[in-house]
N, C-alpha and C positions, 0 to 999 in steps of 0.2 A: 685155972685154965679157961680159955675162951673158945668160942665157936671157931675163930680163926686157927687156934691150935689144933682143933679137931680136924678142920679142913686140911691143914698142913700135914697132919699125920696120914690122912687118906691119900693125899697127893704123893706122899712118900711110900705108899703101898701098905701102910699099917692099919688095916681095917679094925683090928682089935683095940689098938690105942685110940683111934678116932671114936670108937663106940664107947670106951671107958670114959673119955673126956665128955662126950655129949650127954651121957647119962647124968652127969652132975650139973647140967645147965637147964634152968627152967624158963625158957623163952619160946615163943612161937617159932622163931628161926631155928632154934635147937631141935624142936620137935620135927620141923620140916627136914632138917639134915638127918635126924634119927630115922625118919621114914626113908630117905634116900639110901641110907646105909643098909636098911633091911631090904630095899629093892635090890641092891648090889648082892646081898647075901642070898636072895631068891626066896625070902620069906614074905610073900605077898600079903598075907593076913596081918602080920605085924606091921608091915609098911603102911597098910591102910589105916591101922589104928593110930600110928604116929601122924599121918596126914590129917586125920580127924582132929587130933589134939592140936595140930598146928592151925586148924581152921582153913585148910586148903583142900581142894578137890584132888583126889588121887588120880595121877596122870595115866594110869594103866600102863600100856606098853611103850610109852614115850622113851626116847633114847635117854639113857642115864646121863650122858655127857651134857645134853641140853638142859636137863633138870639141874645138874650141878652148876652149870654156867648161870642159869637164872638165879639160883641161890646166891652164888658169889656176887653177881651184879646187884643184888638187893642189899648187900652189906655196905655200911658206911666206909 
């Protein structure tokens, strides 16, 4: 499975599937997406952890849609 599969699962409303997929991917982009998933879940401390793993600054109260758009735009 790929990060695109995880994003597609989330786009289809399946947070659990997106989370299961991203857990098996060891890239900075996957860590970023993992952080976004935990932002959606409302688990801020876990989201911050994954943002640190991704080497990204935690965006705080940024609109989730903006963060998702930035992640999608970064993909090849």
